[in-house]
C-alpha positions in Angstrom: -27.7 -39.6 -41.0 -26.9 -38.0 -37.7 -29.7 -36.5 -35.7 -29.1 -33.2 -34.1 -30.7 -31.3 -31.2 -31.2 -27.6 -32.0 -30.8 -25.1 -29.3 -32.1 -21.6 -29.8 -31.2 -19.0 -27.3 -34.1 -17.1 -25.6 -31.7 -14.3 -24.7 -30.2 -13.9 -28.2 -32.3 -14.9 -31.2 -29.1 -14.8 -33.3 -27.7 -17.8 -31.4 -28.6 -21.2 -32.6 -26.6 -24.4 -31.9 -27.0 -27.8 -33.5 -25.6 -30.6 -31.3 -25.0 -34.2 -32.4 -25.9 -36.3 -29.3 -23.4 -38.9 -30.4 -20.6 -36.4 -29.7 -21.7 -35.5 -26.2 -19.8 -37.2 -23.4 -21.7 -35.6 -20.5 -24.1 -32.8 -19.5 -23.4 -31.3 -16.1 -24.9 -28.7 -13.9 -22.2 -26.6 -12.3 -22.7 -23.4 -10.2 -26.0 -22.6 -11.9 -24.6 -23.2 -15.4 -25.3 -26.1 -17.7 -22.2 -27.5 -19.4 -22.2 -29.8 -22.4 -18.9 -31.7 -22.6 -18.0 -33.2 -26.0 -16.1 -36.4 -26.6 -12.4 -36.0 -27.4 -12.0 -32.7 -25.7 -8.7 -32.3 -24.0 -8.6 -28.5 -23.4 -11.3 -26.0 -22.9 -10.9 -22.4 -24.1 -13.0 -19.8 -22.2 -14.6 -17.2 -24.4 -16.6 -14.3 -22.9 -18.3 -11.9 -25.2 -20.6 -11.9 -28.2 -21.6 -14.7 -30.6 -18.9 -13.3 -32.9 -16.3 -13.9 -30.2 -17.3 -17.5 -29.9 -17.3 -18.0 -33.7 -13.9 -16.4 -34.0 -12.5 -18.8 -31.3 -14.1 -21.8 -33.0 -12.6 -20.8 -36.3 -9.1 -20.2 -34.7 -9.3 -23.6 -33.0 -10.3 -25.5 -36.1 
């Protein structure tokens, strides 16, 4: 069974992300932002907005 790391946003209590460490290729600090880069990612889509905006982008990509 995969073990996940749960991230809960301090800024938005509605945001919770479960990350499988086995799928993480790298964690980088860039310009004051932390980036989690997943294995097998060829293209990154930038989404700015609400949690709903991110969910919609994930559903469209999947």
